[in-house]
All heavy atoms as an XYZ file, in Angstrom:
647
protein
N     -15.986    -15.711    -19.353
C     -14.920    -15.423    -18.416
C     -15.158    -16.244    -17.156
O     -16.252    -16.308    -16.588
C     -14.885    -13.921    -18.160
C     -13.819    -13.533    -17.189
S     -13.604    -11.687    -17.029
C     -14.588    -11.460    -15.583
N     -14.052    -16.777    -16.624
C     -14.072    -17.509    -15.377
C     -14.400    -16.593    -14.226
O     -13.766    -15.462    -14.116
C     -12.771    -18.205    -15.157
C     -12.670    -19.070    -13.955
C     -11.331    -19.695    -13.814
C     -11.269    -20.408    -12.470
N      -9.917    -20.902    -12.161
N     -15.312    -16.901    -13.322
C     -15.578    -16.088    -12.175
C     -14.395    -15.889    -11.250
O     -13.566    -16.757    -11.155
C     -16.708    -16.812    -11.447
C     -17.113    -17.915    -12.266
C     -16.136    -18.077    -13.352
N     -14.283    -14.657    -10.714
C     -13.229    -14.407     -9.808
C     -13.491    -15.132     -8.491
O     -14.561    -15.010     -7.970
C     -13.052    -12.857     -9.548
C     -12.789    -12.164    -10.799
C     -11.987    -12.555     -8.498
C     -12.805    -10.631    -10.848
N     -12.519    -15.867     -7.987
C     -12.701    -16.596     -6.721
C     -11.661    -16.135     -5.712
O     -10.514    -15.957     -6.060
C     -12.564    -18.101     -6.968
C     -13.633    -18.699     -7.863
C     -13.517    -20.183     -8.046
O     -12.865    -20.890     -7.227
O     -14.070    -20.684     -9.039
N     -12.134    -15.954     -4.482
C     -11.228    -15.483     -3.450
C     -11.078    -16.632     -2.374
O     -12.002    -17.396     -2.246
C     -11.854    -14.247     -2.766
C     -11.967    -13.051     -3.607
C     -13.200    -12.639     -4.089
C     -10.848    -12.357     -4.080
C     -13.381    -11.568     -4.963
C     -10.981    -11.323     -4.865
C     -12.166    -10.767     -5.366
N      -9.974    -16.568     -1.713
C      -9.797    -17.525     -0.603
C     -10.763    -17.097      0.504
O     -11.273    -15.980      0.540
C      -8.323    -17.463     -0.113
O      -8.068    -16.217      0.534
N     -10.856    -17.993      1.480
C     -11.754    -17.647      2.676
C     -11.268    -16.374      3.377
O     -12.060    -15.549      3.692
C     -11.730    -18.862      3.596
C     -12.631    -18.689      4.802
C     -12.397    -19.786      5.823
C     -13.374    -20.898      5.490
N     -13.409    -21.988      6.558
N      -9.965    -16.239      3.422
C      -9.328    -15.025      4.108
C      -9.616    -13.814      3.335
O      -9.932    -12.773      3.898
C      -7.890    -15.269      4.332
C      -7.532    -16.410      5.362
C      -7.567    -17.793      4.733
O      -7.595    -17.913      3.460
O      -7.602    -18.787      5.516
N      -9.406    -13.872      1.971
C      -9.599    -12.702      1.132
C     -11.101    -12.271      1.195
O     -11.382    -11.129      1.309
C      -9.272    -12.987     -0.297
C      -7.805    -13.201     -0.525
C      -7.420    -13.710     -1.875
O      -8.197    -14.514     -2.444
O      -6.419    -13.313     -2.393
N     -11.979    -13.285      1.141
C     -13.388    -12.999      1.204
C     -13.871    -12.333      2.498
O     -14.570    -11.380      2.577
C     -14.239    -14.332      0.959
C     -15.625    -14.115      0.768
C     -16.293    -15.463      0.211
N     -17.688    -15.055     -0.081
C     -18.093    -14.574     -1.190
N     -17.247    -14.320     -2.157
N     -19.363    -14.326     -1.400
N     -13.207    -12.854      3.651
C     -13.566    -12.274      4.891
C     -13.063    -10.811      5.030
O     -13.745     -9.941      5.518
C     -12.923    -13.110      6.024
N     -11.849    -10.605      4.529
C     -11.311     -9.193      4.510
C     -12.181     -8.252      3.629
O     -12.427     -7.110      4.037
C      -9.864     -9.225      4.012
N     -12.639     -8.746      2.423
C     -13.397     -7.924      1.547
C     -14.777     -7.556      2.135
O     -15.187     -6.398      2.105
C     -13.521     -8.549      0.219
N     -15.381     -8.586      2.726
C     -16.694     -8.319      3.397
C     -16.581     -7.445      4.555
O     -17.460     -6.601      4.840
C     -17.486     -9.642      3.706
O     -16.684    -10.442      4.544
C     -17.856    -10.368      2.419
N     -15.476     -7.533      5.332
C     -15.272     -6.732      6.456
C     -15.107     -5.256      6.005
O     -15.673     -4.320      6.634
C     -13.970     -7.092      7.227
N     -14.433     -5.026      4.820
C     -14.346     -3.670      4.311
C     -15.668     -3.167      3.901
O     -15.920     -1.927      4.097
C     -13.372     -3.718      3.045
C     -11.938     -3.990      3.444
C     -11.140     -2.784      3.719
C      -9.683     -3.148      3.812
N      -8.946     -2.010      4.261
N     -16.467     -3.945      3.243
C     -17.821     -3.565      2.819
C     -18.665     -3.139      4.050
O     -19.337     -2.128      4.088
C     -18.514     -4.638      2.039
C     -18.016     -4.868      0.606
C     -18.678     -6.108      0.053
C     -18.325     -3.661     -0.297
N     -18.583     -4.018      5.052
C     -19.356     -3.734      6.294
C     -18.899     -2.420      6.971
O     -19.753     -1.608      7.389
C     -19.322     -4.946      7.198
C     -20.003     -6.107      6.636
C     -19.892     -7.320      7.493
N     -20.879     -7.132      8.613
C     -20.964     -7.904      9.626
N     -20.139     -8.838      9.854
N     -21.889     -7.650     10.543
N     -17.639     -2.245      7.015
C     -17.115     -0.984      7.671
C     -17.513      0.249      6.794
O     -17.846      1.269      7.376
C     -15.596     -1.078      7.778
N     -17.421      0.085      5.476
C     -17.810      1.237      4.626
C     -19.314      1.654      4.857
O     -19.599      2.769      5.020
C     -17.643      0.894      3.159
C     -18.067      2.001      2.274
C     -17.256      3.138      1.995
C     -19.345      1.981      1.626
C     -17.733      4.141      1.185
C     -19.792      2.965      0.848
C     -18.969      4.029      0.581
O     -19.413      5.071     -0.265
N     -20.164      0.630      4.885
C     -21.580      0.845      5.100
C     -21.827      1.508      6.491
O     -22.625      2.487      6.622
C     -22.413     -0.417      4.989
C     -22.910     -0.652      3.595
C     -22.061     -0.993      2.522
C     -24.251     -0.532      3.267
C     -22.434     -1.198      1.325
C     -24.721     -0.756      2.021
C     -23.792     -1.080      0.975
N     -21.045      0.999      7.470
C     -21.246      1.556      8.845
C     -20.694      2.993      8.915
O     -21.354      3.827      9.439
C     -20.490      0.652      9.835
C     -20.605      1.070     11.307
C     -19.670      0.300     12.194
N     -18.272      0.587     11.806
C     -17.435     -0.369     11.452
N     -17.805     -1.660     11.342
N     -16.187     -0.046     11.111
N     -19.506      3.240      8.434
C     -18.806      4.498      8.597
C     -19.368      5.576      7.669
O     -19.427      6.751      8.066
C     -17.373      4.392      8.405
C     -16.662      3.404      9.422
O     -17.376      3.186     10.422
O     -15.591      2.963      9.174
N     -19.640      5.206      6.477
C     -20.005      6.253      5.406
C     -21.513      6.346      5.203
O     -21.991      7.448      4.874
C     -19.341      5.915      4.087
C     -17.872      5.893      4.183
C     -17.241      7.187      4.474
O     -17.750      8.295      4.126
O     -16.133      7.180      5.115
N     -22.250      5.286      5.469
C     -23.696      5.355      5.134
C     -24.531      5.161      6.392
O     -25.819      5.146      6.270
C     -24.032      4.231      4.141
C     -23.242      4.220      2.832
C     -23.537      3.043      2.003
C     -23.554      5.554      2.042
N     -23.955      5.006      7.529
C     -24.653      4.763      8.828
C     -25.680      3.626      8.679
O     -26.831      3.733      9.133
C     -25.358      6.052      9.248
C     -24.362      7.135      9.823
O     -23.404      6.681     10.408
O     -24.676      8.293      9.600
N     -25.235      2.540      8.033
C     -26.071      1.401      7.826
C     -25.339      0.176      8.325
O     -24.186      0.021      8.117
C     -26.319      1.150      6.357
C     -27.150      2.246      5.643
C     -28.602      2.343      6.086
O     -29.234      1.217      6.295
N     -29.148      3.495      6.300
N     -26.098     -0.681      8.987
C     -25.561     -1.923      9.465
C     -25.726     -2.946      8.347
O     -26.890     -3.326      8.035
C     -26.217     -2.413     10.748
C     -25.647     -3.638     11.319
O     -24.395     -3.832     11.166
O     -26.450     -4.460     11.955
N     -24.639     -3.464      7.801
C     -24.704     -4.410      6.783
C     -24.296     -5.768      7.395
O     -23.170     -5.955      7.846
C     -23.775     -4.069      5.658
C     -23.729     -4.954      4.395
C     -25.086     -4.900      3.701
C     -22.625     -4.534      3.437
N     -25.252     -6.747      7.406
C     -24.965     -8.050      7.972
C     -23.989     -8.839      7.104
O     -23.715     -8.487      5.991
N     -23.534     -9.944      7.644
C     -22.550    -10.776      6.923
C     -23.128    -11.363      5.663
O     -22.507    -11.339      4.563
C     -22.089    -11.944      7.822
C     -20.951    -12.698      7.174
C     -19.679    -11.890      6.896
O     -19.300    -11.067      7.740
N     -19.147    -12.004      5.710
N     -24.382    -11.889      5.628
C     -24.944    -12.454      4.450
C     -25.156    -11.348      3.345
O     -24.786    -11.564      2.208
C     -26.260    -13.184      4.783
C     -26.980    -13.814      3.594
C     -26.108    -14.816      2.879
C     -28.291    -14.377      4.038
N     -25.734    -10.208      3.718
C     -25.838     -9.133      2.646
C     -24.446     -8.756      2.129
O     -24.344     -8.495      0.971
C     -26.563     -8.040      3.326
C     -27.306     -8.662      4.441
C     -26.470     -9.850      4.932
N     -23.444     -8.696      3.017
C     -22.092     -8.333      2.607
C     -21.540     -9.356      1.595
O     -20.989     -9.060      0.567
C     -21.181     -8.201      3.747
N     -21.773    -10.709      1.940
C     -21.309    -11.744      1.005
C     -22.083    -11.631     -0.352
O     -21.504    -11.756     -1.398
C     -21.656    -13.095      1.566
C     -20.681    -13.533      2.652
O     -19.506    -13.172      2.465
O     -21.008    -14.284      3.580
N     -23.402    -11.331     -0.296
C     -24.128    -11.184     -1.485
C     -23.712    -10.043     -2.317
O     -23.646    -10.071     -3.557
C     -25.620    -11.092     -1.195
C     -26.254    -12.350     -0.566
S     -27.927    -12.202      0.020
C     -28.735    -11.925     -1.493
N     -23.415     -8.899     -1.663
C     -22.887     -7.670     -2.386
C     -21.549     -7.933     -2.974
O     -21.287     -7.513     -4.160
C     -22.798     -6.484     -1.396
C     -22.334     -5.171     -1.947
C     -23.283     -4.721     -3.127
C     -22.323     -4.064     -0.854
N     -20.709     -8.680     -2.242
C     -19.371     -9.015     -2.857
C     -19.578     -9.878     -4.127
O     -18.875     -9.618     -5.123
C     -18.504     -9.730     -1.840
C     -17.146    -10.128     -2.274
C     -16.311     -8.831     -2.646
C     -16.398    -10.913     -1.131
N     -20.494    -10.866     -4.060
C     -20.753    -11.650     -5.236
C     -21.267    -10.838     -6.348
O     -20.825    -11.042     -7.487
C     -21.750    -12.758     -4.916
C     -21.201    -13.868     -3.961
O     -19.931    -14.011     -3.899
O     -21.961    -14.534     -3.332
N     -22.152     -9.860     -6.081
C     -22.758     -9.001     -7.100
C     -21.631     -8.179     -7.738
O     -21.527     -8.077     -9.000
C     -23.788     -8.121     -6.556
C     -24.268     -7.087     -7.536
C     -25.137     -7.409     -8.526
C     -23.808     -5.747     -7.400
C     -25.536     -6.425     -9.441
C     -24.186     -4.806     -8.328
C     -25.053     -5.092     -9.280
N     -20.796     -7.595     -6.945
C     -19.755     -6.716     -7.409
C     -18.741     -7.545     -8.319
O     -18.434     -7.131     -9.462
C     -18.924     -6.017     -6.255
C     -19.849     -5.022     -5.568
C     -17.658     -5.430     -6.774
C     -19.306     -4.447     -4.298
N     -18.430     -8.729     -7.827
C     -17.532     -9.582     -8.692
C     -18.195     -9.991     -9.972
O     -17.536     -9.949    -11.008
N     -19.425    -10.387     -9.938
C     -20.149    -10.853    -11.070
C     -20.481     -9.711    -12.083
O     -20.276     -9.873    -13.308
C     -21.374    -11.571    -10.730
C     -22.204    -12.179    -11.792
C     -23.404    -12.961    -11.241
N     -24.354    -12.065    -10.567
C     -24.602    -12.044     -9.216
N     -23.942    -12.820     -8.457
N     -25.430    -11.188     -8.736
N     -20.936     -8.638    -11.550
C     -21.457     -7.561    -12.496
C     -20.462     -6.404    -12.835
O     -20.600     -5.862    -13.930
C     -22.692     -6.899    -11.838
C     -23.830     -7.919    -11.657
C     -24.376     -8.459    -12.911
O     -24.358     -7.812    -13.981
O     -24.849     -9.656    -12.939
N     -19.563     -6.059    -11.939
C     -18.690     -5.018    -12.286
C     -17.149     -5.369    -12.077
O     -16.260     -4.591    -12.464
C     -18.993     -3.722    -11.450
C     -18.795     -3.877    -10.014
C     -20.320     -3.140    -11.873
C     -18.941     -2.571     -9.237
N     -16.954     -6.560    -11.484
C     -15.547     -6.954    -11.311
C     -14.784     -7.015    -12.548
O     -13.537     -6.713    -12.533
N     -15.379     -7.336    -13.688
C     -14.719     -7.423    -14.915
C     -14.129     -6.119    -15.358
O     -13.028     -6.071    -15.984
N     -14.746     -4.995    -15.050
C     -14.189     -3.697    -15.338
C     -12.871     -3.468    -14.583
O     -11.881     -2.988    -15.190
C     -15.146     -2.534    -14.995
C     -16.456     -2.583    -15.823
C     -17.557     -3.045    -15.253
C     -16.407     -2.161    -17.090
C     -18.810     -2.969    -15.995
C     -17.570     -2.188    -17.852
C     -18.815     -2.623    -17.275
N     -12.804     -3.800    -13.359
C     -11.573     -3.692    -12.596
C     -10.480     -4.652    -13.084
O      -9.317     -4.266    -13.172
C     -11.868     -3.880    -11.059
C     -12.623     -2.813    -10.455
C     -14.008     -2.905    -10.293
C     -12.004     -1.645     -9.959
C     -14.778     -1.877     -9.713
C     -12.725     -0.633     -9.450
C     -14.142     -0.734     -9.213
N     -10.894     -5.876    -13.370
C      -9.961     -6.890    -13.871
C      -9.360     -6.465    -15.154
O      -8.134     -6.483    -15.360
C     -10.719     -8.215    -14.035
C      -9.878     -9.337    -14.540
C      -9.126    -10.093    -13.646
C      -9.880     -9.653    -15.902
C      -8.343    -11.075    -14.082
C      -9.069    -10.750    -16.333
C      -8.333    -11.409    -15.428
O      -7.546    -12.458    -15.884
N     -10.211     -5.895    -16.082
C      -9.705     -5.463    -17.379
C      -8.770     -4.267    -17.265
O      -7.726     -4.180    -17.877
C     -10.798     -5.135    -18.338
C     -11.580     -6.384    -18.759
O     -11.080     -7.463    -18.702
N     -12.779     -6.180    -19.250
N      -9.073     -3.387    -16.309
C      -8.255     -2.239    -16.133
C      -6.845     -2.744    -15.616
O      -5.766     -2.191    -16.040
C      -8.841     -1.260    -15.066
C      -7.966     -0.149    -14.661
C      -7.384      0.758    -15.724
N      -8.327      1.172    -16.625
C      -8.142      1.606    -17.905
N      -6.862      1.637    -18.362
N      -9.069      1.975    -18.756
N      -6.831     -3.738    -14.751
C      -5.551     -4.311    -14.277
C      -4.803     -4.917    -15.432
O      -3.583     -4.764    -15.516
N      -5.521     -5.578    -16.298
C      -4.862     -6.196    -17.484
C      -4.208     -5.079    -18.429
O      -3.056     -5.158    -18.846
C      -5.799     -7.036    -18.343
C      -6.179     -8.337    -17.733
C      -7.241     -8.990    -18.735
C      -5.093     -9.220    -17.488
N      -5.018     -4.039    -18.605
C      -4.451     -2.913    -19.458
C      -3.257     -2.288    -18.766
O      -2.227     -1.988    -19.475
C      -5.493     -1.860    -19.627
C      -6.747     -2.309    -20.370
C      -8.010     -1.745    -20.069
C      -6.734     -3.343    -21.302
C      -9.143     -2.131    -20.686
C      -7.877     -3.790    -21.933
C      -9.131     -3.192    -21.632
O     -10.250     -3.611    -22.227
N      -3.269     -2.103    -17.505
C      -2.153     -1.570    -16.779
C      -0.927     -2.479    -16.869
O       0.171     -1.977    -17.079
C      -2.512     -1.304    -15.330
C      -3.456     -0.082    -15.139
O      -3.740      0.620    -16.115
O      -4.022     -0.008    -14.017
N      -1.177     -3.768    -16.698
C      -0.104     -4.754    -16.831
C       0.477     -4.751    -18.291
O       1.708     -4.786    -18.349
C      -0.535     -6.136    -16.471
N      -0.354     -4.659    -19.277
C       0.134     -4.632    -20.633
C       1.025     -3.394    -20.864
O       2.091     -3.439    -21.538
C      -1.024     -4.572    -21.621
C      -1.785     -5.888    -21.750
C      -3.029     -5.746    -22.607
O      -3.556     -4.671    -22.785
N      -3.538     -6.884    -23.127
N       0.601     -2.259    -20.290
C       1.429     -1.023    -20.495
C       2.819     -1.204    -19.823
O       3.807     -0.779    -20.381
C       0.694      0.133    -19.871
N       2.829     -1.845    -18.623
C       4.127     -2.097    -17.955
C       4.997     -2.983    -18.798
O       6.194     -2.704    -19.011
C       3.931     -2.637    -16.540
C       5.231     -3.196    -15.956
C       3.263     -1.670    -15.590
N       4.473     -4.063    -19.293
C       5.180     -4.997    -20.145
C       5.717     -4.271    -21.446
O       6.873     -4.505    -21.793
C       4.363     -6.284    -20.501
C       5.027     -7.096    -21.502
C       4.054     -7.075    -19.181
N       4.884     -3.466    -22.029
C       5.240     -2.746    -23.233
C       6.428     -1.878    -22.952
O       7.405     -1.856    -23.693
C       4.086     -1.970    -23.745
C       4.444     -1.207    -25.044
C       3.182     -0.452    -25.564
C       3.603      0.407    -26.701
N       2.813      1.561    -27.001
N       6.334     -1.075    -21.913
C       7.434     -0.219    -21.515
C       8.701     -0.916    -21.224
O       9.781     -0.493    -21.624
C       7.045      0.671    -20.302
C       5.994      1.702    -20.643
O       5.830      2.059    -21.861
N       5.221      2.137    -19.646
N       8.622     -2.061    -20.537
C       9.811     -2.873    -20.184
C      10.387     -3.439    -21.500
O      11.628     -3.453    -21.640
C       9.500     -3.957    -19.203
C       9.156     -3.431    -17.824
C      10.302     -2.728    -17.206
C       9.922     -2.204    -15.872
N      11.012     -1.421    -15.273
N       9.526     -3.854    -22.451
C      10.039     -4.439    -23.668
C      10.789     -3.319    -24.470
O      11.835     -3.585    -25.075
C       8.864     -4.971    -24.525
N      10.265     -2.133    -24.450
C      10.957     -1.010    -25.151
C      12.297     -0.714    -24.487
O      13.261     -0.396    -25.204
C      10.032      0.245    -25.134
C       8.867      0.120    -26.061
C       7.828      1.255    -25.896
O       8.029      2.142    -25.148
O       6.800      1.207    -26.599
N      12.331     -0.759    -23.134
C      13.599     -0.592    -22.460
C      14.622     -1.642    -22.892
O      15.829     -1.351    -23.039
C      13.406     -0.669    -20.945
C      12.613      0.547    -20.426
O      12.458      1.557    -21.115
O      12.142      0.471    -19.237
N      14.163     -2.878    -22.985
C      15.034     -4.017    -23.372
C      15.591     -3.759    -24.791
O      16.823     -3.961    -25.062
C      14.377     -5.303    -23.230
C      14.080     -5.660    -21.769
C      15.173     -6.475    -23.914
C      13.160     -6.856    -21.545
N      14.669     -3.360    -25.721
C      15.111     -3.081    -27.141
C      16.219     -1.986    -27.121
O      17.225     -2.122    -27.770
C      13.901     -2.684    -27.935
C      14.390     -2.174    -29.357
C      13.026     -3.888    -28.185
N      15.957     -0.937    -26.389
C      16.976      0.197    -26.250
C      18.319     -0.333    -25.688
O      19.357      0.024    -26.237
C      16.438      1.323    -25.458
C      15.309      2.121    -26.103
C      14.767      3.208    -25.245
O      15.441      3.648    -24.286
O      13.632      3.635    -25.518
N      18.225     -1.168    -24.679
C      19.396     -1.713    -24.065
C      20.164     -2.592    -25.071
O      21.427     -2.546    -25.142
C      19.094     -2.508    -22.790
N      19.482     -3.357    -25.883
C      20.113     -4.159    -26.829
C      20.806     -3.339    -27.930
O      21.946     -3.583    -28.316
C      19.099     -5.201    -27.497
C      18.732     -6.216    -26.467
C      19.688     -5.862    -28.710
C      17.577     -7.096    -26.832
N      20.094     -2.242    -28.334
C      20.720     -1.335    -29.301
C      21.992     -0.730    -28.717
O      23.004     -0.509    -29.451
C      19.809     -0.246    -29.780
C      18.830     -0.680    -30.793
C      17.422     -0.401    -30.675
C      19.143     -1.355    -31.910
C      16.462     -0.822    -31.528
C      18.230     -1.817    -32.883
C      16.893     -1.491    -32.696
O      15.930     -1.898    -33.563
N      21.995     -0.486    -27.401
C      23.150      0.082    -26.770
C      24.303     -0.858    -26.767
O      25.496     -0.437    -26.556
N      24.081     -2.156    -26.959
C      25.127     -3.159    -26.922
C      25.821     -3.274    -28.340
O      26.832     -3.949    -28.440
C      24.600     -4.487    -26.465
C      24.134     -4.598    -25.017
C      23.529     -5.952    -24.786
C      25.247     -4.365    -24.068
N      25.169     -2.733    -29.329
C      25.726     -2.880    -30.651
C      27.118     -2.272    -30.749
O      27.378     -1.191    -30.082
C      24.814     -2.224    -31.712
C      23.584     -2.982    -31.983
C      22.757     -2.326    -33.069
O      23.076     -1.220    -33.522
O      21.739     -3.001    -33.519
N      27.952     -2.859    -31.515
C      29.312     -2.325    -31.693
C      29.403     -1.693    -33.114
O      28.757     -2.216    -34.086
C      30.267     -3.415    -31.566
C      30.331     -3.970    -30.167
C      31.292     -5.052    -29.962
N      31.230     -5.600    -28.678
C      31.993     -6.548    -28.155
N      32.911     -7.052    -29.025
N      31.911     -6.946    -26.991
N      30.129     -0.699    -33.209
C      30.365     -0.056    -34.458
C      31.183     -0.981    -35.354
O      31.943     -1.843    -34.935
N      31.063     -0.848    -36.706
C      31.815     -1.649    -37.596
C      33.262     -1.152    -37.638
O      33.501     -0.016    -37.590
C      31.178     -1.471    -39.030
C      29.772     -2.097    -39.064
C      29.230     -1.947    -40.504
O      29.953     -2.006    -41.437
O      27.993     -1.816    -40.562
N      34.108     -2.131    -37.699
C      35.496     -1.755    -37.699
C      36.181     -2.099    -38.999
O      35.835     -2.867    -39.789
C      36.328     -2.511    -36.585
O      36.104     -3.893    -36.698
C      35.939     -1.984    -35.250
């Protein structure tokens, strides 16, 4: 699987969230380098679980929409005359 890559802005926002979480919830000061390393670890080791869940959710949406389309097409059928 291709590694998840973030833009510089996305990476900065994600590490800021990690640092704030550590500060607010754990009373720990997380420096920028450890935050970057933690983000890399999360992406590499558990990011796939989140990615796959997103794929499953997207598949469910597409399946439901396809069923709606099929129903709409049936609704367009005309009776035999």
